[in-house]
N, C-alpha and C positions, 0 to 999 in steps of 0.2 A: 503494500502501497506506499502509495505516496505517502513525506509531511503533509501536503499542503492537503491533504483529503483528510488525512488520519487527527489533526489541526480543526479543521469543516466537523470532525466527528464525535469534537474530543470537543469541541465548543453547541454542538446541538446537546452531547448528555444537559451538560451541567445547564444551559439555562433549563430542560425539562428537572433536570433533577429542581433546584431553584421548584418551578410552582406545585412540585413534587408534596415538597414542603412545608409550600406556605400555606397548601390546602389543607397537608396532616394538620397544621397549629392551629386551624381554625374549624380545625373537629370538637365535636362538645367532649370527645376523650382521648386524646392527641396522646399516642405516641412517643412521648420520648427517643423512647428505645432506640424508634425505626425512625425515627427525626437525626438519633446523635448519627445512625451506619451511614444519612443519607446525607449530613453532611460532615462527615469525614471523608467518604466517596464522593462530593466535594471537589473538600479543597486539595487529594490527588488527584479528578481529570485539572483545580485547574495549575497545578506542580507540572505532567506534562504536558497542555495546552502556553506553560512556562518557558519547558524545555524547547516543545516544535518553532514555537518563535528565537527559540536563539539560534535554534537548526535553519532555520532557512532564514533567516535576517543576518549578513556578512558584516563581522565585524568591519566597521574601517579602524581606520590601526589613523588618529591622529598626529 
């Protein structure tokens, strides 16, 4: 898979997790464990997204 394609997929999954977390938090009985797991997954996605963005964007030597 191309880094740009993977980056787009990860960003979409990150946005989807935002929606899932919001929906769980608005529920009558919020499942705190599930919310915590989704937030942890979201953080790991953010790390992977940052890594891929660094790989795609060339370093500029000043």
